N, C-alpha and C positions, 0 to 999 in steps of 0.2 A: 742326768736331769738337765733341762735347759730351762734357764731363768728368763722371764719376760724382759728385763731390763737387759739381759746380755744379748737377746735376740734383736733388740731395738738398737744396740750399738753397731750391728752389722749392717744396718740400711744405709744406702749410699746419701751422701751429701749432695744438695743441689743449689745452684745459684741461678738467677733470672737471666736469660740470654737476651741479645738485642732483638729477638724476634717475639719476646714475651712468653717464650715457653721455658720449662725447667732445663738447665743445662748441667749435667751430673759432674761431680769431681770425683777422680777415681785415685786409689792409692795401688800402685804396681801394676793391676789390669783394669782394663776398661773396655768399652765398646765403641764401635763407630757410630756416628750420627745415622747413618744409612749403610747396610751391608753392601758390598761391591763383589761383582763377578770378575774374577781374575784368573790368571794362569800362574802355576807354581813350578819352578825349576826343581825337576826331581832329583838333582844332584844333592839338594839339601834335605830330601824327606824319604828317598829310597834307596834300598841296598844296590839295586841295579838300576841306574838312572836310565830313563828313557825319553828324553825331551821335557816338555812343558805339558802340564795336565790341568784341566779346568779344576776350580775351586770356588768356594764361596768366602770372602774375607769379611769377619764380622768382629774380631777383637784386637785390642793393643796391649802391649807390654812396654812399660817405662822403667828402667833400671839406671841409676845413676852412673854416668861414664861408659855407657854402652848405646848401641844404635837402637832405634825403635824396633820392637818386636811385633809381628802380625800373627794373629791366630786365625785359622782357616779350617774349613770343612772340606775334605776331598770327597770325589764322587763316590768312594767305597764307604762313606758315612764316617770315616775316621777323622778325628780332631787333631790338626797339628798345631802346636803353640810355638810362639815366639820366633817365627821365621824372620830374618832379617829383611830390611826393606828392598835389598836389591835380589832377593829370591822370587819376588813377586813381578808380574808383568800384566799388560792388558791385551795381549794377543800371543799367539803360540810361537811367532817369530819375531821377537822385539830385538833392538840394539844388543849385540852379542857383548860379553866380556864385561858386564856391568859389576861395579866395585861398590863396597860401602861408602867410599869418599864421592863416588860418582852420584850416589843416591841421597846422600845426606851431608850438611855442612857442619853440624854440630852434634855430639853425642848427648844423650838424655841428661837434664839438669838434676833430676830426682825421680822419686817413685810417685809423686802426687801430681795431677794434672787435670786439666779439664778439655773436653773435646766438643766441639760445636760446629755447625755448618752456617757460615754468614749467608743469610738469604740473598743479600745484596751482590755477593760474589758467586752465587751458585752458578756452577756450569761455564763461568766467564772464561774467555780466552786470556792466557797469561804467558809472558815472556819470562823464563827462568834462567838465571845465571848460575850454571853449573861449574863444578871442576871435574872435568872429564879426563881421567888419566893424566892429571896433574896440569891441565890446560884450561884456561877459562872458556866457556862455550855457552852460547845463548840458545836455548831450545824452547820451543813452543809447546803449550799443552793446555789441560782445563783443569780449574781449581775443582777440588773434591770437599775439603773441609780443614779445620784448624784445630791444633792442639796448643795448649798454653801450659808451662809449668807452673805449680803454685807451691809458695811456702819455702823455697830454697833460697840459699844466700845470694846466688846470682842475681835472681829476679829482684832484690831489693834495691840495685842500682840501675838507674834508667839506661846507662850506656851498655848494660849487660842483659837487660831484661828483654824478651822476645817472644814473639808467637810464630810458630811453625805451621806453614800452610803445606798440606799434601796435594801434590799435582800429578795427574795422569798425563805424561809426556806424549806427543804424537809419535815418539819413536818406539811405542809400546812399553816404556819403563814407568816406574814410580820415583818421584823424589819429594823429599821433605826439606823445605827451605824457610829461613826467616824473611820477613816482609821486605827487608832491604835487598834481597835477591831476587824481587819479583816486580813486574810491571804488568798491570792488567788492562785490558780493553773492553770498554763499556760504551756502546754506541751512542747512548743518549747524553754522555757526559764527556769521555776522553777525547782529545784530538791529536793524540801522539800515535798515529797509526803505523809508523815505523816501529813502535814499541822499543824506542831507544831508552837507556837507562838514564835518568837526570844526574847530572853532576854538580848541582849546586844546593844540595840539601845538607843540612848539618846534624849530626848525631845528638840525640837527647843526652843532657848531662845535669838537668835542673830536677830538684825535688821542691815541690810547691806545697805549702801548708797555709791555711787559713787562720790557724790558732798559733799565737806566739805569746812569748813571756816577756814583759818587758821590766826592767829593773827600775823601780820607782824611788821616790826621795827617801823612803823609809827602809831602803835595802842597802846592803853593803856587798861590794864586789866579790867579797870571799865567800859569798854563800850564806852569810848569816842574815837570814829575813827578819826584820823588825817589824813590828805591827804597823799597819798602814790600811789605807782605804781600798776594799776589794774592787777590782776591775771588772766592769760588765762584759760578759762573754760577747765576742764579736766586736769589741770597739778597738782591737788593733789592727794595723795594716798588716797585709800578707807580705812576708819577706821570705824570698827563696833560700833554701839551704843547699849550697852548691857542693857537689862532691864529684871530683874528676878523677878518673882512673890513670 
């Protein structure tokens, strides 16, 4: 027997995206903003590998401490779930010997995440700073969409919080990188046509709040609050709460 309340609990949660549409929040498994036509390395899927085969990529899997997983439908109609990022390509002859470290900078932070496609960034040319076989290399590609972890301990700290962009590289491969590993080209705005990475930017470390608690004349430093006049909401100045890793 299925109870109506239990069914309601299974409905996905949504947040409002920058484009004004609903952006779903997922736990463990989710879907792409738009499906992608890809090629899959059959050494990951078949008993007898035979190169790359066509597939439709539509799903995502996020598990803490592991690479992102990709769920696809093969030409046979079979669903293959949780393929690693380096198993996918955008042509049948991509850059060979692609590894997890080549494709992704960080493992997943947790199981809960949101996925959206920033309309302003859609299909923009991007320079990706990748770690290819242990050496930094800059590769060009196009922006696909973004995933952001939600509710994990890392994301509570500005210096650790990240959004991960998925990029279709021109070498035929797929990579997932944080924003500080990417430089975009947008013809109506950017003027960095060589797409060099800036070296004068600081890492975020501040947490800002507009609500603070001030100790008034009727209070003691040991936390024993004495009766006093209530303070109007919003009458205090914003004070940064600084945490440095």
